[in-house]
C-alpha positions as CSV (number, residue, x, y, z in Angstrom):
1,M,-58.6,18.3,-28.5
2,L,-56.6,19.5,-25.5
3,G,-58.7,17.6,-23.1
4,R,-57.7,14.4,-24.7
5,W,-54.0,15.0,-24.1
6,I,-53.7,16.7,-20.8
7,H,-53.5,14.3,-17.8
8,I,-55.9,15.2,-15.0
9,S,-53.2,15.1,-12.4
10,G,-51.0,17.4,-14.5
11,F,-53.9,19.9,-15.0
12,K,-54.5,20.0,-11.2
13,Y,-50.8,20.5,-10.6
14,L,-50.8,23.4,-13.1
15,L,-53.8,25.0,-11.5
16,I,-52.6,24.7,-7.9
17,S,-49.1,26.1,-8.9
18,V,-50.6,29.2,-10.5
19,L,-52.8,29.9,-7.5
20,A,-49.9,29.4,-5.1
21,N,-47.8,31.9,-7.0
22,L,-50.6,34.5,-6.8
23,L,-50.8,34.1,-3.0
24,I,-47.1,35.0,-2.4
25,G,-46.5,38.2,-0.6
26,T,-46.1,41.3,-2.8
27,S,-43.3,42.7,-0.7
28,F,-41.0,39.8,-1.5
29,A,-42.1,39.6,-5.1
30,Q,-40.7,43.1,-5.6
31,D,-37.3,42.0,-4.4
32,A,-36.9,38.8,-6.5
33,T,-38.2,37.5,-9.8
34,V,-37.9,33.9,-11.2
35,K,-38.5,32.9,-14.8
36,S,-38.3,29.8,-16.9
37,V,-38.3,29.8,-20.7
38,V,-38.0,27.1,-23.4
39,D,-36.8,27.5,-26.9
40,S,-39.9,25.8,-28.3
41,Q,-43.1,24.4,-26.8
42,Q,-43.6,21.9,-29.6
43,I,-40.9,19.3,-30.4
44,L,-40.6,15.9,-32.0
45,I,-40.2,12.8,-29.8
46,G,-36.6,12.5,-28.8
47,D,-35.7,16.0,-29.8
48,Q,-33.9,18.3,-27.3
49,V,-35.0,21.7,-26.2
50,N,-33.3,24.3,-24.0
51,L,-34.9,25.3,-20.7
52,D,-33.4,28.5,-19.3
53,L,-33.9,29.4,-15.6
54,T,-33.3,33.0,-14.5
55,V,-33.5,34.5,-11.1
56,E,-33.1,38.3,-10.5
57,L,-32.4,39.7,-7.1
58,K,-32.8,43.4,-6.3
59,D,-31.2,43.4,-2.9
60,E,-28.8,41.3,-0.8
61,S,-31.1,38.3,-0.7
62,T,-29.7,34.8,-1.1
63,V,-31.2,32.0,-3.1
64,A,-30.9,28.2,-2.7
65,W,-30.6,26.9,-6.2
66,P,-32.6,23.6,-6.9
67,L,-30.6,20.5,-7.6
68,F,-31.6,18.5,-10.7
69,K,-31.0,14.8,-11.3
70,D,-31.8,12.8,-14.4
71,T,-35.5,13.8,-14.8
72,I,-37.8,16.7,-14.0
73,T,-40.9,14.5,-14.3
74,G,-41.4,10.9,-15.3
75,Q,-41.9,12.0,-18.9
76,I,-39.3,14.8,-19.2
77,E,-35.7,13.8,-19.0
78,I,-32.6,16.1,-18.4
79,V,-29.9,15.6,-21.0
80,Q,-27.4,18.2,-19.8
81,T,-27.1,20.7,-17.0
82,S,-25.0,23.8,-17.0
83,I,-23.4,25.5,-13.9
84,P,-25.4,28.4,-12.7
85,D,-23.8,31.7,-13.9
86,T,-24.0,34.9,-11.9
87,T,-23.9,38.4,-13.5
88,K,-24.3,41.9,-12.1
89,K,-26.4,44.5,-13.9
90,E,-25.3,48.2,-14.1
91,T,-28.5,49.0,-12.1
92,G,-27.3,46.8,-9.2
93,E,-29.5,43.7,-9.7
94,T,-27.9,40.2,-9.5
95,V,-28.9,37.8,-12.2
96,I,-28.4,34.1,-12.0
97,H,-28.9,31.9,-15.0
98,Q,-28.8,28.2,-15.7
99,R,-29.6,26.2,-18.8
100,L,-31.0,22.7,-18.9
101,V,-31.2,20.6,-22.0
102,I,-34.4,18.5,-21.8
103,T,-36.1,15.8,-24.0
104,S,-39.0,13.4,-23.9
105,F,-39.7,10.0,-25.4
106,D,-43.5,10.2,-24.8
107,T,-45.9,11.9,-27.1
108,G,-48.7,14.3,-26.2
109,F,-49.1,17.4,-24.0
110,M,-46.9,17.5,-21.0
111,V,-46.7,19.9,-18.1
112,L,-43.2,21.2,-17.2
113,P,-44.0,21.9,-13.5
114,P,-43.1,25.0,-11.6
115,I,-39.5,25.0,-10.3
116,E,-39.3,26.3,-6.7
117,F,-36.5,28.6,-5.5
118,V,-35.9,29.2,-1.7
119,F,-34.8,32.7,-0.8
120,N,-33.2,33.8,2.5
121,Q,-33.3,30.4,4.2
122,D,-33.8,31.8,7.6
123,S,-37.2,33.3,6.6
124,F,-37.9,30.5,4.1
125,Q,-39.4,32.6,1.4
126,T,-40.1,30.8,-1.9
127,R,-40.8,31.7,-5.5
128,S,-41.7,29.4,-8.3
129,T,-41.6,29.6,-12.0
130,E,-44.7,29.5,-14.1
131,P,-45.6,26.0,-15.4
132,I,-44.9,25.4,-19.1
133,L,-47.0,23.3,-21.5
134,L,-44.9,21.1,-23.9
135,F,-46.4,19.2,-26.9
136,V,-44.3,16.3,-28.0
137,S,-45.4,14.9,-31.4
138,D,-44.5,11.7,-33.1
139,I,-42.5,11.5,-36.3
140,P,-45.0,11.8,-39.2
141,V,-45.3,8.7,-41.4
142,E,-46.6,8.8,-45.0
143,M,-49.0,5.9,-44.9
144,E,-50.4,6.4,-48.4
145,S,-47.2,6.8,-50.3
146,E,-45.9,4.1,-52.5
147,I,-43.3,1.6,-51.3
148,K,-40.0,2.5,-53.0
149,E,-37.3,0.1,-54.1
150,I,-34.2,-0.1,-52.0
151,K,-31.4,2.0,-53.5
152,E,-28.0,0.5,-54.2
153,P,-25.2,1.7,-51.9
154,Y,-23.3,4.7,-53.2
155,A,-19.8,4.1,-54.4
156,V,-17.5,6.3,-52.4
157,P,-14.5,7.4,-54.4
158,F,-11.1,6.4,-52.9
159,N,-9.4,9.4,-51.4
160,W,-5.7,8.9,-52.2
161,K,-4.7,12.2,-50.7
162,R,-6.2,11.3,-47.3
163,Y,-4.5,7.9,-47.2
164,I,-1.1,9.2,-48.5
165,K,-1.0,11.7,-45.6
166,W,-1.5,8.9,-43.0
167,M,1.0,6.6,-44.8
168,L,3.6,9.3,-44.8
169,L,3.0,10.0,-41.1
170,A,3.4,6.3,-40.3
171,L,6.6,6.0,-42.3
172,A,8.0,9.1,-40.5
173,I,7.2,7.5,-37.1
174,I,8.8,4.2,-38.2
175,A,11.9,6.0,-39.5
176,A,12.2,8.0,-36.2
177,I,12.0,4.7,-34.2
178,V,14.7,3.1,-36.4
179,V,17.0,6.1,-36.1
180,G,16.5,6.2,-32.3
181,I,17.4,2.5,-32.0
182,I,20.5,2.9,-34.1
183,L,21.7,6.0,-32.1
184,Y,20.9,4.2,-28.8
185,K,23.0,1.2,-29.8
186,K,25.8,3.5,-31.1
187,Y,26.1,5.8,-28.1
188,K,24.9,3.5,-25.3
189,K,27.4,3.7,-22.5
190,Q,29.0,0.3,-22.2
191,P,29.4,-0.8,-18.5
192,E,33.0,-0.3,-17.4
193,E,34.7,-3.5,-16.3
194,P,36.4,-3.2,-13.0
195,V,40.1,-2.6,-13.4
196,S,42.5,-4.0,-10.8
197,R,44.7,-1.5,-9.0
198,P,48.5,-1.8,-9.2
199,K,49.8,-3.9,-6.4
200,P,51.9,-2.2,-3.7
201,K,55.6,-3.0,-3.3
202,R,55.1,-4.2,0.2
203,P,53.4,-7.6,1.0
204,A,49.7,-7.4,1.2
205,H,49.4,-9.0,4.6
206,E,51.8,-6.4,6.2
207,I,49.6,-3.6,5.0
208,A,46.4,-5.3,6.1
209,L,47.7,-6.1,9.6
210,E,49.0,-2.6,10.1
211,K,45.6,-1.1,9.1
212,L,43.8,-3.6,11.4
213,E,45.9,-2.5,14.3
214,E,45.2,1.2,13.5
215,L,41.5,0.4,13.3
216,R,41.7,-1.4,16.7
217,Q,43.3,1.7,18.3
218,K,40.6,4.0,17.0
219,K,38.0,2.2,19.1
220,L,35.2,3.2,16.8
221,W,32.5,0.8,17.9
222,Q,33.3,1.5,21.5
223,N,32.5,5.2,20.8
224,D,29.1,4.4,19.2
225,R,30.6,4.6,15.6
226,T,29.8,1.0,14.7
227,K,28.9,1.7,11.1
228,E,32.3,3.4,10.5
229,F,34.0,0.5,12.2
230,Y,32.5,-2.1,9.8
231,I,33.1,0.1,6.7
232,E,36.8,0.3,7.5
233,L,37.0,-3.4,8.5
234,S,35.3,-4.5,5.3
235,D,37.5,-2.3,3.1
236,I,40.7,-3.5,4.7
237,I,39.9,-7.2,4.1
238,R,38.6,-6.6,0.6
239,E,41.7,-4.7,-0.3
240,Y,43.8,-7.5,1.1
241,I,41.9,-10.1,-1.0
242,E,42.4,-8.0,-4.1
243,F,46.1,-7.7,-3.7
244,Q,46.7,-11.2,-2.3
245,F,44.4,-13.2,-4.6
246,D,43.8,-11.0,-7.6
247,V,40.1,-10.9,-6.8
248,L,38.4,-7.5,-7.3
249,A,36.6,-7.8,-4.0
250,L,36.1,-4.0,-3.6
251,E,33.9,-4.1,-6.7
252,M,32.1,-7.4,-5.8
253,T,29.3,-8.5,-3.5
254,T,30.0,-10.8,-0.6
255,D,28.7,-13.8,-2.4
256,Q,30.8,-13.0,-5.5
257,T,33.9,-12.5,-3.4
258,I,33.5,-15.9,-1.6
259,S,32.8,-17.7,-5.0
260,S,36.0,-16.2,-6.5
261,L,38.1,-17.2,-3.5
262,K,36.8,-20.8,-3.8
263,L,38.0,-20.8,-7.4
264,R,41.4,-19.8,-6.1
265,G,41.5,-22.9,-3.9
266,L,40.8,-21.5,-0.4
267,E,39.3,-24.0,2.0
268,D,35.8,-23.8,3.4
269,E,37.0,-23.6,7.0
270,K,38.7,-20.2,6.1
271,L,35.8,-18.9,3.9
272,K,32.9,-19.7,6.2
273,P,34.0,-17.3,9.0
274,L,35.1,-14.7,6.4
275,K,31.6,-14.8,4.8
276,Q,30.0,-14.3,8.2
277,M,32.2,-11.3,8.9
278,L,31.5,-9.7,5.5
279,Q,27.7,-10.3,5.9
280,M,27.8,-8.7,9.3
281,A,29.6,-5.7,7.8
282,D,26.9,-5.5,5.0
283,L,24.1,-5.5,7.6
284,A,25.8,-2.7,9.6
285,K,26.6,-0.6,6.5
286,F,23.4,-1.0,4.5
287,A,20.6,-2.3,6.9
288,K,21.4,-0.1,9.9
289,Y,22.0,-3.2,12.0
290,R,23.8,-2.5,15.3
291,P,25.8,-5.6,16.4
292,V,26.6,-6.1,20.1
293,A,30.1,-5.8,21.5
294,N,31.0,-9.4,21.4
295,E,30.0,-9.6,17.7
296,N,32.2,-6.6,16.9
297,E,35.2,-8.3,18.7
298,R,34.5,-11.6,16.9
299,C,34.4,-10.0,13.5
300,F,37.7,-8.2,14.1
301,D,39.3,-11.4,15.2
302,I,38.0,-13.2,12.1
303,A,39.5,-10.6,9.8
304,K,42.8,-10.7,11.6
305,E,42.8,-14.5,11.6
306,F,42.0,-14.7,7.9
307,V,45.0,-12.5,7.0
308,S,47.3,-14.5,9.3
309,S,46.1,-17.8,7.9
310,T,46.6,-16.7,4.2
311,L,50.0,-15.1,4.4
312,V,51.5,-17.6,2.0
313,M,49.8,-18.3,-1.3
314,P,49.0,-22.0,-2.0
315,L,52.0,-23.5,-3.9
316,D,51.4,-25.1,-7.3
317,E,51.4,-28.9,-7.6
318,P,55.1,-30.0,-8.1
319,K,55.8,-31.3,-11.5
320,E,56.5,-35.0,-12.0
321,E,60.1,-34.3,-13.3
322,E,60.9,-32.4,-10.1
323,T,59.5,-35.1,-7.8
324,E,61.4,-37.8,-9.6
325,G,64.6,-35.8,-9.2
């Protein structure tokens, strides 16, 4: 019966491997042993069996562990591979163990071939495990048994306890979300609206012109402190706009400031150079832009000219009664 199942090539491979192991030098055989063991040599098709590989070293020899892919042979597949584990015996021997989970989807006798281990790579000494014969049988089918009627599906009782637990968990999560939203809306910090500062007793243009003169005398951009120059220049003009036109320029962007001044009735010929100056200041402050000397002088002149040209607030339109009088 065995002759019907064993493939000729597999038998030759088994015989050659046994003879090769017998011819290995006895001196090295005493220093290292290799072993392969399976849980069972007879399995059903598709079942899994453990293949344990063990190497025992009696001296300071080294071993190159074989690398496994998806299969060992065309008929034997590897399902899972563990990491080789090394232990030390009390007697001094080093034991290395690895477990492979294998299976087969073909039936019949199959040879699990010898697995070769290389020791001491410089001398290229090898040892191989003994081949193992596996018998994979098909699932038995009762051909002569009577055909039975198809059974009705079982009625599974409704498990209230299981569903109540999940319902309570879902309600708790929903309640937590609702409470979180309520607390967030209640305690969410409302953005503080900018509050205008109290106006000084002195005219705004006098303060601005004095600060501009002080800034000129500091000679900041001449001493390579261009960023500080534009910070102070921008603050002086924005503070002047705030006191003179009731526009919170210190809290606004350049575009917001220009739009607010337009609503106050300022002409475009005054706002256009002012916008250029404020944009140059933004570049110097936030984009690390370094204007050249003539740009610095021009921006200073624009700021001074803007203050000088807006000393007097635009008067309201005269009423008809006053004009008639």
